FILOTOR-509714 format. One record per residue: residue in one letter; x, y, z of N, C-alpha, C in turn. Coordinates in pm, whole numbers, plus 50000, padded with zeros to 5 digits. Each point is the difference from the previous one (the first is absolute). Example, Ala and Ser with C-alpha at 12.3 -4.5 7.8 and 13.67 -1.06 7.14 Angstrom:
% residues 2
A513194943150780499115011950000500905012050000S499655010549928500825011950006499235010950073
***
This chain:
% residues 329
M501695263650203501285000349901500455014249992S501315003150000500395013049991500075006549865E499855013250000499785006649854501174996749925A501304997950033501054995749914499764985349930I499344991450084499714987749939498925000949894V498825009450048498855001549900500435004849872D500985011250034500765006249858500614990249907S500794990650057500944991349956498714989249907V499114993950087499214994749926499055005449898S499705011550003499235006249883500835002249901N501265005050008500835001749906500544990249920H500224987850081500714987849914499434987050008S498525001450031499154987350017500614991250115G500265008150124500574989750093501154990449978S500484997049871501094988049996501355008450030S500345011349959501265005950045500494998550139I499074998850100500254998650137500814985250019L499624989449942500674989150033500354990449884A499835007949869500624989549884500535010749899S501084996649939500745009349907499554995149866A500305010349902499454997649865500564987649934A501014994450053500574987349959499414987050044D499065001150092499014990550055498645001449933P499674996949886498795003549963498694991350043E500754988950027498724991350074499615007150124K500845000950091499815006350135499255012749978R500285008249906499465012749980498284995649947K499844992149934498624995149941499274995850135I500624992750088499084995250114499885011650095L500905010750010499845008550098498825011449937D500055000249868498935009249931498714993550030E499794987050005498844993250047499655002350122I500744998150097499785003450133499545014550031E500665009449909499385014450020498625000649940A499844995049903498605000049917498754993950105L500404989150064499294992250095499785010750148G500655008549994500075009750140500474991150100L501194995849998500714990350098501455004950031T500235014149978501365004950016500414998850165E498955004950066500174998750126500294985650069K499074991149957500274986750045501294995749956L500515002649885501484994949977500815005650087L499895013250040500865004250092499974992150145E498844998150018499594991450132500794986449991L500034993049879500414986149981501495002850005E500625009549957501475002149996500575001350135V499275008950091500535003550113499644987850105Q498684994550004499434993750103500324984849973G499984997149866500054987649945498534992149980F499035009450028498804994649959498805011949965A499054996649945499105012649963498564992549993V499285010250084498524993449973499125009549900I499234991449929499085007649888498994998050055P499195010150036498544997050052498894996849864G499134990450024498855001349915500064995049865V501254989349998500224994949859498994992949932L499434990850102498964989649943498715006050010S499294999149870498425001650036499114990650073E499135004350052498874991650098499924983349924D499685000849864499824988449921501024991950026R501255005949962501194989950014500304994150143I499875009850092500224995950132499194987550039E498724999949951498824989850030500364987449947R500355002649863500194986849909501384993950038A500815005650058501414996950031499874990750141K499185007150088499644992950125499114986249998A499215002549893499284988649983500844987849949A500865004249907500874988649941500904993850101I500575009250084500874993150099499324992650101L498795002750032499354993650097499264985349934R499935000249888499694988449908501344989650013R500935006049971501234988349999500304998050162A499915008950083500194996350124498974987950061E498735003649955499054987950044500124986949923K500495002249885500424988249934501244991150060V500745007850066501284993350035499714993450149T499155009750086499584995850141499114990250002G498934998249911498944994849977498845005250095R499975011350032498985004150089499695016249965E498955007750017499665011350006500595008750069I500635011749949500445010250075499275011550009D499755007550107499075009949986501095012650032P500265008149909501045009950036499695011650096E498715001250062499555007050098500394993750145S499504987350000499984993450142500694986650026A500994998249900500874987450000500645002350135T500194986950067500514997350132501274994449975T500774997050101501474990550015499464986149935E498814996450055499624984649939499885001549860D499455011849938499744998849855501325002949920F501075010050046500845002249927500915007250077N501064990150042500955004450104501245006149948G500315013150030501395003349956499925004249862M500995001349903500355002449867500324987349935Q499335001349899500314988049898500105007349851Y501044998449924500115005049876499274992449898Q499295010549915499274990749897500935004749864H500724989449956500905003549869499254999449889Y500745002449903499904999049847498575004249964L499615014350033498495002249970499705008049846I501335003949947499925005649874499004995949903F499914986949972498774993749917498924996650076D499645002650125498764995650046498915008849967D500245012949969498775008049976500555008749921P499335005549881500445012749931500545012850076V499115000750114500285012950083501695000050055F500574988250012501495001750016500735004649904Q499684997249876500775004149871499725014650008E498765004750020499595015749980500955005550113I500164996450131500525005850091501574999749972L500744989149934501255001449976500365011949893L499145004449932500185010649908499755013550058E499545000750119499645013450051501315009949995P499515011449930501155008749949500955006750103K499395004450097500675007950115501014991150057P499634989850080501044991950060500864994449902L499714997049887500914992149906501065010849961A499515013750002501155010349956500954999750092L499834998850158501164999950077500674987950024V499344989849965500774987149978500925001549894Q499585004449882500875001749882501125010250033Y499655005750087501195013250055501214991350045L499414992050093501034991450088500724990249930L499324992349889500604988449940500245001649838G499645011549958499965000849850498574995049940A499965005349862498734995449922499924986049951D501014991650028500244987349966499854991050102C499295004350112499954992550104498994989149987V499794987950091498914990649986499434996550134L498964995849995499304996450129500454987550029S500694998750136500334989350036498824990950092S499275005350059498604993550035499125009250044M498824994349986498605008450089499424990850076G499695003050135499324994050075499245007350121S499434993150096499315007150109500654992050138H500355011650071500484996450141498515001850081L499244989349984498575000850086500484995650140R499495009750081500404999450149498454999750087G499874989050051499074999650104500455003450145P499184998750108500415004050150500964989850031G501015004450093500954991450080501214996749911G500794990050043501174997049916501075007750048L501054999549891501315010950042499695011549898P501035012150062499905010149930500934995749865L499825008849905501134995149880501535006750035A500834990549975501335005750044500485011849931V500905008450050500335011749925501384993749906H499825004249885501084994349887500085008249887V500994995449919500215005949864499794989549900D499135000749899499534990749906501194994149931G500104984449992500684996449888501394998449986M500815008150090501375003449970500624999150148P500964989449998500944998650127500845012750003D500425000050119501245010050051501144997849897G500765009049941501084997549887499675002349879C498565000949961499605001149885499115013249977L499985006550122499205013249961500985011149974S499265008849929500735012149952499155011849994S500445013549985499265010849976498784997949902V500434991249893499214996249905499064992550002A498475003949973499024989050035499984989549897M499904989150053500054987849928498424992949987I499225005650103498734995350049499075012350048A498925000049958498885010050048498664991150029N499575008250091498674993950063498955010349977C498704995649989498865007649994499044992050059N499235005350113499044995650073498805005950006Y499004992149964498395010449992499284993650130A499635011250063499174996350110498674999749953L499104986149997498694995949989499015002550119T500585002450103499345001650125500715009150100P499335004650077500755011650052501364995950096Y500695006550003501664997650071499855010250142T500104992750114500095004950114500894992450085Q500865003650103500814991950074499064986650042D498854999350055499214990550072499464992549873Q499885006049875499484993349877501284989849943G501135002350044501294992149928500475007349906A500315012150030500425010049877501644998149976L500395002349893501404998849940500485012350082M501444996550002500965010350070501235003349919L500375011149983501075004049931501135005750065F501385001549974500695007650059500745009649926P499745011550023500555012249907501644999050011G500525000049880501415003249992500804987350010S499274988450025500754986550010500554996349867Q499615003649870500534996949902501495002049993H500405010150063501345003850017501124989950085K499274992750065500854991650077500564987849912Q499554995249904500144989849922500354986750055R499264996450105500074987250048498684994950079Q499844987450011498934996350109500015003750131P498725002650047499935002450155500504987650102T500785002150091500354989150123498894996150070P500144987850054498614997050106499925010250099A500915006050052499845011250097499425011749948E500035001449875499335013849951498624996149934N499624988150058498514994349929498964997950126W498894995349977499024999050089500734992250119M499535001450127500194995350132498814996350083A500174988350061498974996150093500544999550119G500085011550087500685000250118501345001349966S500804990650040501504998949976500404990449884E498994993649956500184989849886499765006249843T501094995249929499745005249865499024994649932L499595005149883499074991049887500414987349986P501444996849941500244985949969499824991850111E500415004050156500114993450093498594993350035I498905010449964498714994550031499534991149897M500195001849866499934992849880500674985050019A500924999250062500784986950027499334991150099K499205007650098499144992550094498834993049942Q499485005549875498994991849940498664998850109L499695012150059499024998750095498465000249925P499134991050092498754999749953499305014149971P499074999249906499395013049969499475010850123E499314990650102499535008450099501125006150089E501114993650017501035007950062500835010849949L499994996149839500635011849918499225011150011D498574998749995499045009549986500135010750127S500404992250107499815009550116501325008250045L501094999149897501445006250024499635016149963E500685008250082500135012950007501325005249915W499735005149888501305003849917500265014850003T501315001650027500645013749965500585002449868A499305011149959500365002949823501585001550004P500605000449905501305008249983500145014749979A500975004450046500125013850003500205005449851G499485014249995500305005749872498984998249890G498874989850028498914994949911498895009449980I499335003349899498935007349979498844991249964T498875000750069498944992049956499255007149886M499694991949890499365005449890498494998950007E499505012050037498614999550027499205004849875L499454989749940499505000849864498644998049964Q499405005749923498484996249942500004989649896P498734994949955500084991649895500215007749894G500804992249884500455008449884501225006050024D500635005850109501295005049993500964990949979A501245003849935501034991049959501325006750056V500824990450037501485003350059500864993249906V501025009449965501104994349911501195003050081W500924989749991501305001650080501194994749929H501065005750034501334995549939500384984350073G500524992149935500134985750032500735002050122N501105009550017500734995450110499345005650145S498595004850004499645005550104499404991050093W500315001850137499304991150077498675001150044H499314988149998498565000950013499514986050091G498805001950050499524988950070498675003250023G499504991950109498295001450019499624998650138W498875004850040499564999050147499054987149988R500034993250086499094988950014498425006850038R499154993449939498555004650005499454996150133E499405010850041499384998250142498475000249992Q499485003549895498445000449985499404988849921A498874995350032499394990849888500165005149874G499524989049891499955007049884501534996549927T500115003849872501105000549920500795010949953R501115002349990500615008849938500344993849860I499625007449888500324995249860500865010049942N500954995649928500965006949917500214993449877L500805008149893500294993849891501765002850000A500744993349977501295003250000500634996649837A500585011649934500374997449860501475002650031Y500974990549974501544998650027500654999849873F500715010849974500804999949871501585000350009C500404993349911501625000849996500525005449852R501085001349988500895004149875499824987449925E500145002949848499844989449896500614988350017F501235002150044501234991749994499954988450121M499095002950101499744991550116499164988849989T500064990250075499134988149992498715007350090T499074996049932498715003650065499544988350093Q499185006050117499334992550087499084989549931E499265005049936499194992049937500404995449851L499744986949940500444995149886499505009049886R500565008149937499475004849883499934991749864G499335002049890500014993549892498534990250004D499185003750088498754993150029499214998049862T499684989449917499474999249911498384994550002R499705000650111498504995850034499135009449969Y500385012549986498745009349992500355008649886P499784995849882500555010049889498925008649959E498615000150071499025009649976500485012550079V500434998950132500725011850068500935009449913F501084991049948500855006949888499405004849900E498894994749936499225006949882499425011650049R499525002950117498985008850051500915011749987Y501394998250040501085010450031500934999949853A499644996749895500985001049880500215012949950N499105008150043500485014749951500635006950111D500204996950101500625007150132501404991950030P500925008849939501464992550024500354999650114R499635006550100500244997650120499874989150076F498844993849958499584986950064501024987049980A500205002049865501084989249982501385001850055Q500585010549988501285004650088499914994350127L498715003950084500084997350158499944983850022M499354995149892499774984850016501304991349948G501115009049968501064992949956500024992149879E499255006949924499764994649848501255003249916N500735010450043500905005649892501474995450054R500074992350101501144996550072500814991349904F501585001749981500724995149928500414985350037N500344999250117500434988250108498974991049989G500454985450056498684992050016499934986149916W500965002849886500044986949919500464985450026R499404990049945500634988250018500614994549862D499904987549963500704996249868499875006649879E498785008650001499525006649878500865011349973G500865006150105500755010449993499285015150013P500585008750019499355015350008499285002649892N499025006550017499105004249890500265015449955L500865001049909500765010849950499085009549922E498784992449951499245007849918499165010250110R499744995150120499155005250091500855012050042V501354997750033500915009950014500095012449918S500034995349883500125011449893498475008349995L498964992950025498795008649982499825009250118V500314994250101500115010050129500675013149983Q501614994249945500885011249983499445013949906A499234991349877499685009349912498695009450039K499134992950100498755009150051500655009450089N501064996950083500425009550108501005011849924A500394998649869500555010949946498985006649913E498974995349946498825007449967499375008850112E500034997550113499255007450079500935011650072N501334996549995500875010450036500405008249890
***
């Protein structure tokens, strides 16, 4: 970091770089980013469209999250999955394990990890919500993950982030292990990649291969050419990657035995429809556990105004939230 930026950070809490005094919410988030030692990561996020935060998760959280994800996958598949030696017969390609937030307390703990959350809130505001939390569990073979922009079609993308992603590595990420791939600066394109800008098998595009519905053994034998401009995220367990919702991203096919395990926390602005249905009343003990942490209720959509039926809007809830926000500011 240059001396000029360092001086600005030390004299003005970092906030004067990217927010004015007329934007107290943004200044509050930037002060939190500085306090967490993430100023350089914020600059990476602005320039590249993504930032890697090393060593976010403790060994305990890594192991508990891995165990919970494998329990879910084994329940779904009906067979045991060895994360070190699984073959294509055991677990082929990538299968998304959805709606994990209530599966184990560790997922609620990870949701509130302060460093990734600070960068997510920089992108989306402090009133953002969790859209979904799941795991892209990947065994050997299958297809690479198509390069894409999450959730938004062409024509709806702008320079303002509507979505942000946080991907936690729970096992090592390398090319042969099925790593994530990100494309620096792609957030400025404000569009989805074309098939020609995506994975290719010889002269055939990924959609053309998918349309053939090849059997697993033929699919696994294909040689793929990676899209130009991508960077393979070589990560260690516990590292987190946060990216702007417009950033192009995809993933390598796994070439080794065993499984790549991640945890993907996907966030959106408060007014947007979440991927997962919020307002789940089946787990009151979870919300009781976090009764003294207002971040959890906000992230879980408990403060959202919209979503009423014939009972009408809950104006009392809105008044309480507005009053609390006024106190904090």
